[in-house]
TORKOL-4160 file (C-alpha; in steps of 0.2 Angstrom, whole numbers, padded with zeros to 4 digits, m for minus):
156
<pt num="1" X="0467" Y="0001" Z="m0079"/>
<pt num="2" X="0477" Y="m0013" Z="m0090"/>
<pt num="3" X="0494" Y="m0018" Z="m0082"/>
<pt num="4" X="0505" Y="m0016" Z="m0095"/>
<pt num="5" X="0498" Y="0003" Z="m0098"/>
<pt num="6" X="0500" Y="0005" Z="m0078"/>
<pt num="7" X="0520" Y="m0001" Z="m0081"/>
<pt num="8" X="0523" Y="0010" Z="m0096"/>
<pt num="9" X="0516" Y="0024" Z="m0085"/>
<pt num="10" X="0528" Y="0019" Z="m0071"/>
<pt num="11" X="0542" Y="0019" Z="m0082"/>
<pt num="12" X="0538" Y="0036" Z="m0089"/>
<pt num="13" X="0536" Y="0043" Z="m0072"/>
<pt num="14" X="0552" Y="0035" Z="m0064"/>
<pt num="15" X="0560" Y="0041" Z="m0079"/>
<pt num="16" X="0556" Y="0058" Z="m0077"/>
<pt num="17" X="0561" Y="0060" Z="m0058"/>
<pt num="18" X="0573" Y="0071" Z="m0053"/>
<pt num="19" X="0577" Y="0072" Z="m0033"/>
<pt num="20" X="0578" Y="0060" Z="m0020"/>
<pt num="21" X="0558" Y="0061" Z="m0014"/>
<pt num="22" X="0552" Y="0059" Z="m0033"/>
<pt num="23" X="0563" Y="0043" Z="m0036"/>
<pt num="24" X="0556" Y="0035" Z="m0019"/>
<pt num="25" X="0540" Y="0039" Z="m0023"/>
<pt num="26" X="0542" Y="0031" Z="m0040"/>
<pt num="27" X="0550" Y="0018" Z="m0033"/>
<pt num="28" X="0536" Y="0014" Z="m0020"/>
<pt num="29" X="0523" Y="0016" Z="m0033"/>
<pt num="30" X="0532" Y="0002" Z="m0045"/>
<pt num="31" X="0534" Y="m0009" Z="m0029"/>
<pt num="32" X="0516" Y="m0008" Z="m0025"/>
<pt num="33" X="0510" Y="m0012" Z="m0044"/>
<pt num="34" X="0522" Y="m0027" Z="m0043"/>
<pt num="35" X="0512" Y="m0031" Z="m0028"/>
<pt num="36" X="0495" Y="m0029" Z="m0035"/>
<pt num="37" X="0499" Y="m0038" Z="m0052"/>
<pt num="38" X="0507" Y="m0053" Z="m0040"/>
<pt num="39" X="0492" Y="m0054" Z="m0030"/>
<pt num="40" X="0480" Y="m0053" Z="m0046"/>
<pt num="41" X="0490" Y="m0068" Z="m0053"/>
<pt num="42" X="0490" Y="m0077" Z="m0037"/>
<pt num="43" X="0471" Y="m0078" Z="m0037"/>
<pt num="44" X="0467" Y="m0078" Z="m0055"/>
<pt num="45" X="0483" Y="m0081" Z="m0066"/>
<pt num="46" X="0490" Y="m0099" Z="m0073"/>
<pt num="47" X="0490" Y="m0111" Z="m0059"/>
<pt num="48" X="0507" Y="m0115" Z="m0063"/>
<pt num="49" X="0512" Y="m0096" Z="m0059"/>
<pt num="50" X="0504" Y="m0096" Z="m0041"/>
<pt num="51" X="0516" Y="m0101" Z="m0029"/>
<pt num="52" X="0529" Y="m0087" Z="m0038"/>
<pt num="53" X="0515" Y="m0074" Z="m0038"/>
<pt num="54" X="0513" Y="m0075" Z="m0020"/>
<pt num="55" X="0532" Y="m0075" Z="m0019"/>
<pt num="56" X="0532" Y="m0059" Z="m0030"/>
<pt num="57" X="0517" Y="m0050" Z="m0017"/>
<pt num="58" X="0527" Y="m0053" Z="m0002"/>
<pt num="59" X="0543" Y="m0047" Z="m0009"/>
<pt num="60" X="0536" Y="m0032" Z="m0018"/>
<pt num="61" X="0527" Y="m0028" Z="m0002"/>
<pt num="62" X="0545" Y="m0030" Z="0007"/>
<pt num="63" X="0551" Y="m0016" Z="m0005"/>
<pt num="64" X="0535" Y="m0004" Z="0000"/>
<pt num="65" X="0541" Y="m0008" Z="0018"/>
<pt num="66" X="0557" Y="m0003" Z="0018"/>
<pt num="67" X="0552" Y="0013" Z="0010"/>
<pt num="68" X="0542" Y="0028" Z="0018"/>
<pt num="69" X="0525" Y="0027" Z="0011"/>
<pt num="70" X="0523" Y="0043" Z="0000"/>
<pt num="71" X="0510" Y="0054" Z="0002"/>
<pt num="72" X="0495" Y="0049" Z="m0012"/>
<pt num="73" X="0479" Y="0050" Z="m0017"/>
<pt num="74" X="0469" Y="0035" Z="m0022"/>
<pt num="75" X="0468" Y="0041" Z="m0037"/>
<pt num="76" X="0487" Y="0045" Z="m0038"/>
<pt num="77" X="0492" Y="0027" Z="m0032"/>
<pt num="78" X="0493" Y="0016" Z="m0048"/>
<pt num="79" X="0493" Y="m0001" Z="m0042"/>
<pt num="80" X="0473" Y="0005" Z="m0035"/>
<pt num="81" X="0469" Y="0008" Z="m0053"/>
<pt num="82" X="0472" Y="m0010" Z="m0060"/>
<pt num="83" X="0457" Y="m0018" Z="m0067"/>
<pt num="84" X="0466" Y="m0031" Z="m0078"/>
<pt num="85" X="0481" Y="m0042" Z="m0083"/>
<pt num="86" X="0479" Y="m0044" Z="m0100"/>
<pt num="87" X="0491" Y="m0058" Z="m0107"/>
<pt num="88" X="0502" Y="m0065" Z="m0091"/>
<pt num="89" X="0518" Y="m0065" Z="m0101"/>
<pt num="90" X="0516" Y="m0048" Z="m0111"/>
<pt num="91" X="0513" Y="m0041" Z="m0092"/>
<pt num="92" X="0527" Y="m0051" Z="m0083"/>
<pt num="93" X="0538" Y="m0044" Z="m0099"/>
<pt num="94" X="0534" Y="m0027" Z="m0095"/>
<pt num="95" X="0535" Y="m0028" Z="m0076"/>
<pt num="96" X="0554" Y="m0036" Z="m0077"/>
<pt num="97" X="0558" Y="m0021" Z="m0086"/>
<pt num="98" X="0551" Y="m0010" Z="m0074"/>
<pt num="99" X="0559" Y="m0019" Z="m0058"/>
<pt num="100" X="0576" Y="m0019" Z="m0069"/>
<pt num="101" X="0574" Y="0001" Z="m0069"/>
<pt num="102" X="0568" Y="0002" Z="m0053"/>
<pt num="103" X="0584" Y="m0007" Z="m0048"/>
<pt num="104" X="0595" Y="0005" Z="m0058"/>
<pt num="105" X="0588" Y="0020" Z="m0051"/>
<pt num="106" X="0591" Y="0016" Z="m0034"/>
<pt num="107" X="0608" Y="0012" Z="m0037"/>
<pt num="108" X="0612" Y="0029" Z="m0044"/>
<pt num="109" X="0601" Y="0037" Z="m0030"/>
<pt num="110" X="0612" Y="0026" Z="m0016"/>
<pt num="111" X="0628" Y="0032" Z="m0026"/>
<pt num="112" X="0622" Y="0050" Z="m0023"/>
<pt num="113" X="0615" Y="0052" Z="m0007"/>
<pt num="114" X="0624" Y="0059" Z="0009"/>
<pt num="115" X="0615" Y="0052" Z="0022"/>
<pt num="116" X="0617" Y="0035" Z="0029"/>
<pt num="117" X="0600" Y="0031" Z="0033"/>
<pt num="118" X="0593" Y="0035" Z="0014"/>
<pt num="119" X="0608" Y="0025" Z="0007"/>
<pt num="120" X="0604" Y="0009" Z="0019"/>
<pt num="121" X="0584" Y="0010" Z="0013"/>
<pt num="122" X="0590" Y="0011" Z="m0006"/>
<pt num="123" X="0602" Y="m0004" Z="m0001"/>
<pt num="124" X="0586" Y="m0014" Z="0004"/>
<pt num="125" X="0574" Y="m0009" Z="m0009"/>
<pt num="126" X="0588" Y="m0013" Z="m0022"/>
<pt num="127" X="0588" Y="m0030" Z="m0014"/>
<pt num="128" X="0569" Y="m0032" Z="m0013"/>
<pt num="129" X="0567" Y="m0025" Z="m0033"/>
<pt num="130" X="0580" Y="m0038" Z="m0039"/>
<pt num="131" X="0572" Y="m0052" Z="m0029"/>
<pt num="132" X="0555" Y="m0048" Z="m0037"/>
<pt num="133" X="0561" Y="m0047" Z="m0054"/>
<pt num="134" X="0569" Y="m0066" Z="m0050"/>
<pt num="135" X="0551" Y="m0070" Z="m0047"/>
<pt num="136" X="0546" Y="m0063" Z="m0063"/>
<pt num="137" X="0559" Y="m0072" Z="m0072"/>
<pt num="138" X="0554" Y="m0088" Z="m0064"/>
<pt num="139" X="0536" Y="m0086" Z="m0069"/>
<pt num="140" X="0542" Y="m0082" Z="m0088"/>
<pt num="141" X="0551" Y="m0098" Z="m0088"/>
<pt num="142" X="0536" Y="m0107" Z="m0082"/>
<pt num="143" X="0526" Y="m0100" Z="m0096"/>
<pt num="144" X="0539" Y="m0104" Z="m0109"/>
<pt num="145" X="0539" Y="m0121" Z="m0102"/>
<pt num="146" X="0520" Y="m0123" Z="m0104"/>
<pt num="147" X="0519" Y="m0116" Z="m0121"/>
<pt num="148" X="0533" Y="m0129" Z="m0126"/>
<pt num="149" X="0523" Y="m0141" Z="m0119"/>
<pt num="150" X="0506" Y="m0138" Z="m0126"/>
<pt num="151" X="0509" Y="m0143" Z="m0143"/>
<pt num="152" X="0514" Y="m0160" Z="m0138"/>
<pt num="153" X="0500" Y="m0162" Z="m0128"/>
<pt num="154" X="0488" Y="m0157" Z="m0143"/>
<pt num="155" X="0497" Y="m0169" Z="m0153"/>
<pt num="156" X="0497" Y="m0183" Z="m0139"/>
């Protein structure tokens, strides 16, 4: 499935969650999807994005690692459904939005949980989502720089 469709699906699922386990499952799904997108960009994306894409893969993997992996079937795992990236800029803009929503959901959850373990899990996941979003922003900046240089190269 196209990356943007999977991201939109994840955003809807995150928005529709109710309790702590559902929120943590959707956060994990979003981080796993970010990891898969980063990995795909690192291998097949524009060359100037590959270093940042590897960083995104690592950070999103950390975001998954701080959370308990949900019990999902292969069909339920959105990252496993990723078949194409489509336009890198469009994909990254949508992914940045998803990661922002993940951070917001985690802040809300951290403020409402009673147990310290879940609180610190949320703090670690917030940090990973924020750093992942920073990588996405950097890749978008590099794409914008490349776009602005294209007319100069074609004229020269």
